[in-house]
C-alpha positions in Angstrom: 51.9 -125.1 63.5 53.7 -122.0 62.4 57.0 -122.0 60.6 59.5 -119.3 59.7 62.2 -118.9 57.1 65.0 -116.5 58.1 67.2 -115.2 55.2 70.4 -113.6 56.5 70.2 -111.2 59.5 67.0 -109.7 58.4 65.2 -112.9 59.2 63.3 -113.3 56.0 60.1 -114.9 57.1 57.7 -117.3 55.6 54.7 -118.3 57.7 52.6 -121.3 57.3 49.5 -123.6 58.1 45.7 -123.6 58.6 42.3 -124.9 57.3 38.5 -123.9 56.7 35.3 -123.9 54.1 33.4 -124.7 50.3 29.9 -124.9 48.6 28.7 -124.8 45.0 25.1 -124.2 44.0 23.4 -124.8 40.7 19.9 -124.1 39.5 17.9 -124.6 36.3 14.9 -122.8 34.9 11.7 -124.4 33.7 9.0 -123.1 31.4 5.5 -124.4 30.7 4.8 -124.6 27.0 1.0 -125.4 27.5 -0.6 -122.1 26.4 -3.8 -122.9 28.3 -2.0 -123.3 31.6 -0.5 -120.6 33.8 3.2 -120.2 33.1 5.5 -121.6 35.7 7.8 -119.2 37.4 11.4 -119.2 36.3 14.1 -120.2 38.7 16.3 -117.3 39.7 19.6 -117.3 37.8 22.6 -118.5 39.8 24.9 -115.6 40.6 28.6 -116.1 40.0 30.6 -116.3 43.2 32.6 -113.1 44.0 36.1 -113.4 42.6 38.7 -114.4 45.2 36.3 -115.8 47.7 37.2 -119.0 49.6 35.6 -122.1 48.1 34.4 -122.9 51.6 36.1 -126.3 52.1 36.6 -126.3 55.9 40.0 -128.0 56.0 41.4 -125.9 53.1 40.4 -122.4 54.2 42.4 -120.4 51.6 41.4 -122.4 48.6 40.2 -120.0 45.9 39.5 -119.9 42.2 41.8 -117.4 40.5 39.1 -116.8 37.8 36.3 -114.3 37.6 38.4 -111.1 37.6 37.8 -108.5 34.8 40.8 -107.3 32.8 41.5 -103.6 31.8 40.1 -104.3 28.3 36.9 -106.0 29.6 37.8 -109.7 29.3 37.1 -112.1 32.2 39.7 -114.5 33.6 38.3 -118.0 33.1 37.0 -119.8 36.2 37.8 -123.4 37.0 41.3 -123.3 35.3 43.7 -122.5 38.2 43.2 -122.4 41.9 45.4 -120.9 44.7 45.4 -122.6 48.1 47.0 -123.2 51.5 48.5 -126.6 52.3 46.6 -129.8 51.4 47.0 -131.9 54.5 44.8 -133.4 57.2 41.8 -133.3 54.8 38.7 -135.3 56.0 36.9 -137.6 53.6 34.0 -135.3 52.8 36.3 -132.4 52.1 38.4 -134.6 49.9 35.3 -135.3 47.8 34.8 -131.6 47.3 38.4 -131.2 46.3 38.1 -134.1 43.9 35.1 -132.4 42.3 37.4 -129.6 41.0 38.8 -132.2 38.6 42.4 -131.2 39.2 45.1 -132.6 37.0 48.2 -131.0 38.6 49.2 -129.8 42.1 52.2 -127.4 42.3 53.6 -127.4 45.8 55.7 -124.3 46.5 56.8 -125.3 50.0 60.3 -126.2 51.3 61.4 -129.8 51.9 60.9 -129.3 55.7 57.4 -128.1 55.2 56.5 -130.9 52.8 58.0 -133.5 55.2 56.0 -132.1 58.1 52.7 -132.1 56.3 52.7 -134.0 53.0 50.0 -133.2 50.5 46.9 -135.3 50.4 45.3 -135.4 46.9 42.5 -137.0 45.1 43.5 -140.0 42.9 45.1 -139.2 39.6 46.4 -135.7 40.4 50.0 -135.1 39.4 52.1 -133.8 42.2 54.9 -131.3 41.3 57.4 -129.8 43.7 58.1 -126.1 43.1 60.5 -125.1 45.9 61.0 -121.4 45.2 63.0 -120.9 48.4 65.5 -123.7 47.9 68.3 -121.1 47.6 67.3 -119.1 50.7 69.2 -119.7 53.9 66.7 -121.1 56.3 66.6 -121.6 60.0 64.3 -121.5 62.9 60.9 -123.1 63.0 61.7 -124.1 66.6 62.9 -120.5 67.3 59.6 -119.1 66.0 57.5 -121.4 68.1 59.6 -120.5 71.2 59.1 -116.8 70.5 55.4 -117.2 70.1 55.2 -118.8 73.6 57.4 -116.0 75.0 55.7 -112.7 74.3 58.3 -110.5 75.9 61.1 -112.2 73.8 58.9 -111.9 70.7 58.4 -108.2 71.4 62.1 -107.6 71.6 63.1 -109.8 68.6 60.2 -109.1 66.3 58.6 -105.7 67.3 59.4 -102.3 66.0 58.9 -103.2 62.4 61.4 -106.1 62.3 58.7 -108.6 61.2 57.5 -106.4 58.4 61.1 -105.8 57.1 61.6 -109.6 57.2 58.6 -110.1 55.0 59.5 -107.4 52.6 62.9 -109.1 52.1 61.2 -112.4 51.6 59.0 -111.0 48.9 62.0 -109.5 47.1 63.5 -113.0 47.1 60.4 -114.4 45.4 61.6 -112.3 42.4 65.3 -112.4 42.8 66.4 -115.9 44.1 67.7 -118.2 41.4 65.5 -121.0 42.8 62.5 -118.8 42.6 63.1 -117.9 39.0 63.6 -121.6 38.0 60.7 -123.0 39.9 58.2 -120.2 39.0 59.3 -120.7 35.4 58.5 -124.4 35.6 55.1 -123.7 37.2 54.0 -121.0 34.7 55.1 -123.1 31.8 52.9 -125.8 33.2 50.0 -123.4 33.6 50.3 -122.5 30.0 49.5 -126.0 28.9 45.7 -126.5 28.6 46.1 -130.3 28.9 47.4 -129.8 32.5 44.4 -127.8 33.6 42.7 -127.5 36.0 45.7 -126.9 38.2 46.3 -125.7 41.8 49.3 -124.1 43.3 49.9 -123.6 47.1 52.4 -123.0 49.9 51.5 -123.5 53.5 49.1 -120.7 54.4 48.6 -119.8 50.7 49.4 -116.1 51.3 53.0 -115.3 50.5 54.7 -117.5 47.9 51.2 -118.3 46.6 50.2 -114.6 46.9 53.1 -113.5 44.6 52.4 -116.2 42.1 48.8 -115.2 41.9 49.5 -111.5 41.7 52.1 -112.1 38.9 49.7 -114.2 36.8 46.7 -111.8 37.2 49.0 -108.9 36.3 50.2 -110.6 33.2 46.6 -111.3 32.2 45.8 -107.5 32.4 43.8 -107.5 35.7 44.0 -104.0 37.1 46.2 -103.4 40.1 43.3 -102.7 42.5 41.8 -106.2 41.8 45.2 -107.8 42.1 45.7 -106.4 45.5 42.2 -107.2 46.5 42.8 -110.8 45.7 46.0 -110.8 47.6 44.6 -109.2 50.7 41.6 -111.6 50.9 43.9 -114.1 52.6 43.5 -112.0 55.7 39.8 -112.9 55.7 40.6 -116.6 55.7 43.8 -116.9 57.7 43.6 -114.5 60.6 40.3 -115.9 62.0 41.7 -119.4 61.9 44.6 -118.4 64.1 42.5 -116.5 66.7 43.2 -119.4 69.2 46.9 -118.6 69.0 46.8 -114.9 68.7 44.5 -114.2 71.7 46.7 -116.0 74.4 49.8 -114.3 72.9 48.3 -110.8 73.3 46.8 -111.6 76.7 50.3 -112.5 77.9 51.7 -109.1 76.9 52.6 -109.8 73.3 52.4 -106.9 70.8 49.2 -107.5 68.8 50.9 -106.1 65.7 53.4 -109.1 65.7 50.9 -112.0 65.0 49.0 -109.8 62.6 52.2 -109.1 60.7 53.2 -112.7 60.7 49.9 -114.5 60.1 48.3 -112.0 57.8 49.4 -110.1 54.6 50.0 -106.4 54.2 50.0 -104.3 51.1 53.6 -103.3 51.7 54.7 -107.0 51.4 53.3 -107.2 47.8 54.6 -103.7 47.1 58.1 -105.1 47.9 57.8 -107.9 45.3 56.5 -105.6 42.6 59.2 -103.0 43.5 61.9 -105.7 43.0 60.3 -106.8 39.8 60.2 -103.2 38.4 63.7 -102.5 39.5 65.1 -105.6 37.8 62.9 -105.9 34.8 60.7 -102.8 34.4 57.5 -104.6 33.4 55.6 -107.8 34.1 56.2 -108.9 30.5 60.0 -108.5 30.9 59.9 -110.3 34.3 58.3 -113.3 32.6 60.6 -113.1 29.6 63.9 -112.4 31.2 63.4 -113.6 34.7 61.4 -116.7 34.0 62.3 -117.5 30.4 58.7 -117.3 29.2 58.8 -115.6 25.8 56.3 -113.2 24.3 54.6 -116.0 22.3 54.0 -118.1 25.4 52.8 -115.1 27.4 50.2 -114.4 24.7 49.3 -118.1 24.7 48.7 -117.8 28.5 46.4 -114.7 27.9 44.5 -116.5 25.1 44.0 -119.5 27.3 42.8 -117.8 30.4 40.9 -115.0 28.7 39.0 -117.3 26.3 40.6 -116.2 23.1 42.2 -119.6 22.3 
């Protein structure tokens, strides 16, 4: 299922849906204190997972820990505090057990009402569910139109080719910063993420790449993670999402559809995140001013967020 959000004539787009993989390994070392016996070999130390990698839960392909990144001053973002994800629906029992093992306290759902109604979140017992509809103020239309276009490659080429899809996404990303609903809802979410008692937490949209991508990028930037790592985390969604849609992309292309169209819709591009940061810089100048003036999160709370996620608390 793919869904679109069109804002004004530029067809501001939000794409959604998918599922895939998780595994966590632990090891311990042993030593033989008997001086007369041959010392036992030590178990190899467990390597930390690469920051930004999928946790590997098959039905929640884009579920990732936002921790593990190194800031410009050498601190490390704490693991196990906040996760980014795609939608949490149609989760089999064994995957739900893996999700439950994260110990989540709060789930922030950034999706629209239509998206939530189509695929309600499925959560482990005891997780608080919070709606964070950042696009509530964006004129929306057209899930059916999108599906029709994706089954009509020639119409899709005419309606979406020539850079129209990319411009639609750039406009959507600007709205993540500028829409009143986006400011209000992201403020609510980040205030929640500043509360240690509400962690671990997870935030997600449908595919976990656009609304979720901006939220993750904004938080990592506030924490002082260098731009290169912020973009690396953002672009990792392509590794998880595009393969999951191969079954839809291949027939579209084989029927004459422009291969750039599904790639632009179902994946992420640097230029999309550039648009959000560009809007943020135009309106606020710095990430600190965006949080303070745009989201109402003052300097003291911003520092509390840094202290919490960088282990200084």
